[in-house]
N, C-alpha and C positions, 0 to 999 in steps of 0.2 A: 363585335364583329360576328356576323352570321354567314354560314355556308349553305348554299343551296344545292345540297347533295341529295340524289335520289338513290333508291336501292333497286337493283334488278337481279335476276337470276341467270346464271351461265347455263351451258348445255348440260351440265351434271346436276343442276338444280340448287347449287350453292349461291348464297346471297353475295353479291358484289356491289360495292358502292360506285356510283357513277356521279358525274358532276364535279365541281371544283373541290380539291382536297385541301385540308389545312396545311399550313407551312411546313410543320415537322413531318406530315405525311409525304409531301413532295420531296423533302430532303432524304427521308428514309428509302425512297424508291429511286433517288438519283444514282445513276450508274457509278461514278467515281466513289461516292459515299459508301455504297454498298461493297464495292471492291476493297476499299480501305478498311471497313468493318470485318470482312471476311479475312483479310490479311492479319489483322490484329488478333482475331480469335481463331486462328487456324489450328493452334496447338495448345494443350494444357499449360505448357511453359509460358506462353505469351499471355494467356489469360491470368496466370498467377502473377506475372510481372505487372500487369495492368492493375490488378487489385492491390498488389503490395507496394506499388510505387509511392503513393502518397504516405502510408504509414512508415516506410523506410526513410523517406525524405523528412518526415516529421521527426523521427528518432535521431537522425543525423544532425539536423539543424537545431532542434530544441532540447535534446538531451546530450548526445555525445559531443556536440559542439562546444557547449558551455564547460564540460568536464575537460575537453583538450585544452581549451583556453585557461582553465584554472591550473592544469598541469604545466602549461608553458609559463604562466606567470610565477609559479613556484620554483622555476629553475633559473630566474633571472635575479639580478642584484638589486633592482629598483623598478617600481612600477607606479604610474606611467613613466616611461623613459623620456627624459628631457630632450628637446630638439637639439641635434648635433651632438648628442652624447652616445658613444657606442654602447650597444646592449651586451652585457657580459652574462654568460651562464654559469651558474654555481650551485653547489650542493649544500652550501652553508645553511640555507633555510631549513633543511632537513636535519642537519647535524645539530642545529639549535634544540630541537626537540630531544634528541638522544643525548645531548650533552648537559641538559639541565633537568634534574629530577623533579623540579617544581611543577613541570608540566605532566608528569606521569600520573599523578594522583587523580586529577579530573578525567584523564584518558581511560584509565582502568576503572574509575568509578562510573563512567559513562557505559562502558561495556557490561559491568556488572548490573547496573540498573536496568539496562536494556534486557539482559537475559532474564532477571528476576521479573520484571514487568511482563515480559513475553509469557513466562510461565504462569503468572497470576492471570493474565488475560485469557489463556488457554483454559485454565481451570474454572474461570467464571462463565466464559461463553459456550463451552462444550455442552453443558446441561441445557442451556437455552437453545442451541442449535439442534440437540437431540429431541427435545420437546417439540420444537417447531416442525422438525422433519418426520417424526414418528407418531406424535400424538395429536397433531392438528390436521384436520381434514384438508385436502388439497384445494378445495374451493376457498378456504380461509387462510391458506398459507401465504398467499400474496398480500392480503390485507394486514396480517401480522408483520410481514417484512417491511411493508410500507410504514407502519407504525414505528418499528425499529429504526428505519431510515430517516425519518423526519428530523430528529435532532441533528443529524449530520448535514443537514442543508444549511445549517448556520455556521458561521466561520469559527476558526480555532479559538481566537481571542475571546469571543462572546461566550463559547462553551467553557473556557478556562475561568472567566469571571463568574459563571454560574457555580462552578466548583468552589470558588472563593466565597461566594454567598452562602453556599450550602455548609462549608466547613468553618466559617468564621465563629468568633466568640458568641456572637448573637445569631448564628446561623440555625438552620433547621435541626441539624444533628444535635447540637448542644441544647437547644430549646426542648427537643423531645426527651433527651436524657434527664434534663432537669424537671420536666413535667412529670416523668415517672418517679422522681425522687432518687435517681441512681447517682446524681452528682450534686454538689453544693456550689461549685464554681465552674466556669467553663473550662473544657478541656482545650489546651492549645494545639489544635490539629494543624494550624496553618504554619507555612514556612518550615515544613519537616519533610523527611523522605516519605512519610505517609500520605501528606497532601499531594506531593509531586506525583507519587505512584497512583493515587486515585484519579488524578487529572490525565495522566498518560494512558492508564488502562481505559478510562472512558473514552478518550479520543481515538484510540486504536482498536476499540472492540469491533467495530464493524468490519475491519480488514481481517480479523480472525473469524468472525461469524459467518461470513458469506462463503469462504472455502469449506468450512466445517459443514455448513448446511448443504452445500452442493454435494459433498461426499456422503453425508448421511442419508440425503434424500434418494440416492441411487441404490442404497442397500436393499436387497430383496427381502421382504417381510417373511418369506417362506423359510429363509435360513434360521431365523430366530424361533420360528414356530416349530421347525424340525428338531432344533436343539432342545426346546422346551418339552417336546414329546418324548425325547430320549433322557429327560430327567435333569437337564442343566438348569441351574438356578439363574436368577436375574444377573448376579455379579459375574457368573461364569460365562453366560451369553455375552455380556459386554465385553469381558476380557479376552475371550477367545474368538469372537465374531465381529462385534461392532468395532472395537478398538483397532484390531489389525486391518480391517478393510477400510478404515478412514485415515490411515497413516499418511496418505497423499494429501489429503485436506489439512491435516495437522501440520505437515511439512511446509505447505504453501502458506497457511495462516501465520505460522511461527516466523517464517522468513520475512513475510511483509511487515509484521509487527516489530521484529527486531530491528530491520533496517530503518524503519520510520522512527523507531524510539532513539536510535543513536543520533538522529539529526534534529531533534526537537530543541528549539531555542526559547520561544515565548513562554511555553508552559513551565519549564524549570525556573525561569526568571520570575514569573508571577507567583508560582506556588512553592518554590523551593526557598532554601535559606543558605547561609554561609557554608553550611556543611554538605550541601547538596550541589555544589557548583559542578556543572557538566562541561565537557570538552567543547561543545558548541558555544558556550559563553566565552571560553578562552579564545576560540577562533575569532569570534565577533570582536573581541577586544583588540585585536590586531587591525581589523578593518575600521575601527572607530577612530584611530588615530591617523597620523600623517601617512601619505602614500608609500613611504619607504618601508612600512611595516606590512604592506599588503602581500608581498611575496612570501613572508613568514606565515601569515594566515592561510594563504593558498597552500602552502607546503603542509601544514597542520590538518587542513581539510582533506588533502590527498591521503595523508597517513590514516586519518579516521575512516575515510571511504575505503581504502585498501584493507585495513584491519577488519571492517564489518563484512566486506566481501569474502575474506579468507574464512572468517568464522562461519558464515552462512554456507560457504562451500563445504566445509568439514561437516556441518550439520546435515546438509543435503546428502552427503555421502553416506552418513550414518543412517538416515532415513531410507535411503535406497537399499542399503544392507538389510535393513528390517523388513522392507517390503519383499525382499527376495528370500527372507529367511536365513540370511548368512550373517552371523554376528562375529566372524573371525576378525 
């Protein structure tokens, strides 16, 4: 479709289009539409509501909604409820966790693993983020970030299988060690805490790297240069300048990695062994049987979720105190 529109000049010399207008041009100049648009954007509060309406709706329906449903299921005696059967609310599903110590070991093991793997991820990714933000030219930073992001375009299961191939008895690690004459027989890396840790660190590295890179990239280079002029060494500059000013990035990255690590299921199943059973596997066991065990699994999921939130809340408070310089 073409429009035979011509251009003329008004009395002030400005170009004005004449002739038939496109459809959206006619709508934009329609009186009721213009009045409605002015009404919606008349105040900053209305503009914010328009921009935030869809994200809030998404959070309520896709995130908060399933959590509330899980909480509801954890408080009933059976799910799904048979037709004609009254629904009874109970706390027995939660008391089952506190009353049977067999569930405590995978629970505390999960929290311990998540904390240790989060710390390992921080130690590994901080130098990468520092090098990328401080020693790579700005025109090449996006290219390096893209190269780091490419593996994360692949699904979790595929990347987990890649770790299995890497750490297997005939994998690249054992072959290299054997080629250098360091070992005579393959080292059993697989189905241990080490293999599971490697997998989780690899899968969560991006969530640590991006907040760290964002925090480090904002650091003014002049501060390090001034400290160097005053005689501060590399370690002193890092400890007194770079590290304190990136606490916010460390806090965000550690929070993301810790929360994600507590919920991993496929990676511990594929890379872990009997001694590395995590709480997610225990929860899944209740959902793999008859429906009358689903409320127990939902209760255990709520307990894990609440514990992770409490721990991250305490961690965020400590990080806030560090940022403010108050360690009381």
